[in-house]
FIZA-813396 format. One record per residue (C-alpha): x, y, z negated. Coordinates in steps of 0.2 Angstrom, whole numbers. Each point is the difference from the previous one (the first is absolute). Layout:
<nodes>
+-------+-------+-------+
:    px :    py :    pz :
+-------+-------+-------+
:     X :     Y :     Z :
...
+-------+-------+-------+
</nodes>
This chain:
<nodes>
+-------+-------+-------+
:    px :    py :    pz :
+-------+-------+-------+
:   219 :   203 :  -735 :
:    12 :    14 :    -4 :
:    -1 :    17 :    -8 :
:     6 :    15 :    10 :
:     2 :    18 :    -6 :
:    -3 :    14 :    12 :
:    18 :     2 :     3 :
:     3 :   -18 :     3 :
:   -14 :     1 :    13 :
:     8 :    15 :     8 :
:    16 :   -10 :     1 :
:    -8 :   -12 :    12 :
:    -4 :    13 :    13 :
:    10 :     4 :    16 :
:    -5 :    18 :     3 :
:    -2 :     0 :    19 :
:     1 :    12 :    15 :
:     4 :    -9 :    16 :
:    -8 :    12 :    12 :
:    10 :     4 :    15 :
:    -5 :    19 :    -1 :
:     6 :     1 :   -18 :
:    11 :    16 :    -2 :
:    14 :     4 :   -12 :
:   -11 :     9 :   -12 :
:   -12 :   -15 :     0 :
:    15 :   -11 :    -5 :
:     5 :    11 :   -13 :
:   -18 :     1 :    -7 :
:     0 :   -19 :     0 :
:    16 :    -1 :   -10 :
:    -6 :    13 :   -12 :
:   -16 :   -10 :    -3 :
:     9 :   -16 :    -2 :
:    11 :     7 :   -13 :
:   -14 :     9 :    -9 :
:   -10 :   -16 :    -1 :
:    15 :   -12 :    -2 :
:    -5 :   -11 :    14 :
:    12 :   -14 :     4 :
:     5 :     6 :    18 :
:    -4 :    11 :    14 :
:    -4 :   -10 :    16 :
:     6 :    10 :    15 :
:     6 :    -2 :    18 :
:    18 :    -5 :     1 :
:     5 :    17 :     7 :
:    -5 :     9 :   -16 :
:    11 :   -11 :   -12 :
:    14 :    14 :    -2 :
:   -12 :    14 :    -4 :
:   -10 :   -11 :   -13 :
:    16 :    -5 :    -8 :
:     5 :    18 :    -2 :
:   -17 :     5 :    -7 :
:    -1 :   -15 :   -12 :
:    17 :     1 :    -7 :
:     0 :    -4 :   -19 :
:   -19 :    -4 :     0 :
:     1 :   -19 :    -1 :
:   -12 :     0 :    15 :
:     6 :   -12 :    14 :
:     1 :     4 :    19 :
:    -8 :   -13 :    11 :
:     4 :     0 :    18 :
:   -12 :    -8 :    13 :
:    10 :   -10 :    13 :
:    -6 :    -5 :    17 :
:   -16 :     9 :    -4 :
:   -14 :    -3 :     3 :
:     1 :   -13 :    14 :
:    15 :   -10 :    -5 :
:     4 :    -3 :    18 :
:    19 :     3 :     0 :
:    15 :   -12 :     0 :
:     8 :    -7 :   -16 :
:    15 :    10 :     5 :
:   -10 :    16 :     1 :
:    -9 :    -3 :   -17 :
:    17 :    -3 :    -8 :
:     7 :    16 :     6 :
:   -15 :    10 :    -5 :
:     1 :    -9 :   -17 :
:    18 :     4 :    -3 :
:    -3 :    18 :     6 :
:   -15 :     2 :   -12 :
:    11 :    -6 :   -14 :
:    14 :    11 :     4 :
:   -12 :    15 :     1 :
:    -6 :    -4 :   -18 :
:   -14 :   -13 :     1 :
:    -1 :   -11 :   -15 :
:   -14 :   -11 :     7 :
:    -3 :    -7 :    17 :
:   -17 :    -5 :     7 :
:     2 :    -8 :    17 :
:   -13 :    -7 :    13 :
:     2 :   -17 :     6 :
:     1 :    -4 :    18 :
:   -18 :    -5 :     3 :
:     3 :    -6 :    18 :
:    12 :   -13 :    -7 :
:   -13 :    -5 :   -13 :
:   -13 :    -2 :    14 :
:    13 :   -10 :    10 :
:     2 :   -12 :   -15 :
:    18 :     4 :     0 :
:     2 :    -2 :   -19 :
:    19 :    -2 :     1 :
:     1 :    18 :     7 :
:   -11 :     7 :   -13 :
:    11 :    -9 :   -14 :
:    16 :     7 :     8 :
:    -7 :    17 :     1 :
:    -6 :     0 :   -18 :
:    16 :    -8 :    -7 :
:    12 :    12 :     9 :
:   -10 :    16 :    -6 :
:    -2 :    -7 :   -17 :
:    18 :    -3 :    -1 :
:     5 :    18 :     5 :
:   -12 :     6 :   -14 :
:     8 :   -12 :   -13 :
:    17 :     6 :     5 :
:    -5 :    18 :    -4 :
:   -10 :    -4 :   -15 :
:   -16 :     6 :     9 :
:   -17 :    -7 :    -2 :
:    -7 :    -9 :    16 :
:   -18 :    -1 :     5 :
:    -7 :   -10 :    15 :
:   -15 :     7 :     8 :
:   -11 :   -14 :     8 :
:   -14 :    11 :     8 :
:   -13 :   -13 :    -5 :
:   -14 :     8 :    11 :
:     8 :    -9 :    15 :
:     4 :   -16 :    -8 :
:   -10 :   -17 :    -3 :
:     0 :    -7 :   -18 :
:    12 :   -14 :     6 :
:    12 :    13 :     7 :
:    -1 :    10 :   -17 :
:     4 :   -16 :    -9 :
:    15 :    -4 :    11 :
:     7 :    17 :    -3 :
:    -2 :    -2 :   -19 :
:     9 :   -17 :     1 :
:    15 :     9 :     9 :
:     0 :    14 :   -12 :
:     0 :   -12 :   -15 :
:    15 :    -8 :     8 :
:     9 :    16 :     5 :
:    -4 :    10 :   -16 :
:    -4 :    18 :     4 :
:    -6 :    10 :   -15 :
:   -17 :     3 :     8 :
:   -12 :    -6 :    14 :
:   -12 :    13 :     5 :
:   -17 :    -1 :     8 :
:    -1 :    14 :    12 :
:     8 :    16 :     8 :
:   -16 :    10 :    -2 :
:     0 :     3 :    19 :
:    -7 :   -16 :     5 :
:   -19 :    -4 :     3 :
:    -2 :    -3 :   -19 :
:     9 :     1 :   -16 :
:     2 :   -10 :   -16 :
:   -14 :   -12 :    -6 :
:    -2 :    -9 :   -16 :
:    -1 :   -16 :    10 :
:    17 :     3 :     8 :
:     9 :     5 :   -16 :
:    -7 :   -16 :    -9 :
:     5 :   -11 :    14 :
:    18 :     8 :     1 :
:     2 :    -1 :   -19 :
:    -6 :   -18 :     0 :
:    13 :    -6 :    13 :
:    15 :    10 :    -7 :
:    -3 :    -2 :   -18 :
:    12 :     9 :   -12 :
:    14 :    -1 :    13 :
:    -5 :    15 :    10 :
:   -11 :    15 :    -5 :
:   -14 :     6 :    10 :
:    -3 :    18 :     6 :
:   -18 :     5 :     6 :
:    -1 :    15 :    12 :
:   -12 :     8 :    12 :
:   -17 :     6 :    -5 :
:     2 :     1 :   -19 :
:    -8 :    17 :    -3 :
:    -9 :    -2 :   -17 :
:     2 :    -6 :   -18 :
:   -11 :   -16 :     2 :
:     9 :    -6 :    15 :
:    17 :     3 :    -8 :
:    -5 :   -10 :   -15 :
:    -7 :   -14 :    10 :
:    17 :    -1 :    10 :
:     9 :    -2 :   -17 :
:   -12 :   -12 :    -7 :
:     3 :   -11 :    16 :
:    19 :     0 :    -2 :
:     7 :    16 :     8 :
:    15 :     7 :   -10 :
:     2 :    15 :    11 :
:   -13 :    11 :     9 :
:     3 :    11 :    15 :
:   -12 :    14 :     1 :
:    -1 :    18 :     5 :
:   -14 :     2 :   -13 :
:    11 :    -3 :   -16 :
:    -4 :    17 :    -8 :
:   -19 :    -3 :     2 :
:     1 :   -18 :    -7 :
:    10 :     5 :   -15 :
:   -11 :    15 :    -4 :
:   -15 :   -11 :     1 :
:     8 :   -13 :   -11 :
:     5 :    13 :   -13 :
:   -18 :     6 :    -1 :
:    -6 :   -18 :    -3 :
:    13 :    -2 :   -14 :
:    -6 :    16 :    -8 :
:   -18 :    -4 :     1 :
:     3 :   -18 :    -7 :
:    11 :     7 :   -14 :
:    14 :   -13 :     4 :
:    18 :     1 :     5 :
:     1 :   -14 :    13 :
:    -9 :   -11 :    13 :
:    -1 :   -19 :    -2 :
:     2 :    -7 :    18 :
+-------+-------+-------+
</nodes>
């Protein structure tokens, strides 16, 4: 169990807008909100990296670029180029989608090489790396195998979902992932987290970052609960 202030909980949130129809004004609004609530990061499509970097200058909010999103079906070389380009454009965190076809082929060497090369680029640039599993398409054995690879390679986070698959994060998946990576790799839960109760359950299950487009509603509800209870923190 751990005590969290409202600000500490806000720092677990990746404020997200990955809609293909998002406009420049939508991105500016996302950044203004992230700065106002002091969320950890804005999660955006890679092409928005430079705009968000400019909007978030001196705010302390990170820019997170989604790579090979949402299907993950590009070559390692293409993912590496996209990662480098995102970092050059201002991204300080990278969330890339694994090659699900190679997972289904049982080609674990490929998955390890992909992860190792992308994570290495992130390390060289002092950028946080996150590996998106897209658990809705995976068996538990496949999830566990990916966790073992991640524990070996050492990305900063493994992540449940893109939010574009048939389902998003579940408590069961977060628990399983955390059990198999331990303290070596952090877990990010994303997809379908829209209310305070689900948010708190994901943290209680071991998630140390939450991707959501409902961050403002969640923090507003949590602040209301603190005020009603006359306390300054949550014990989770």
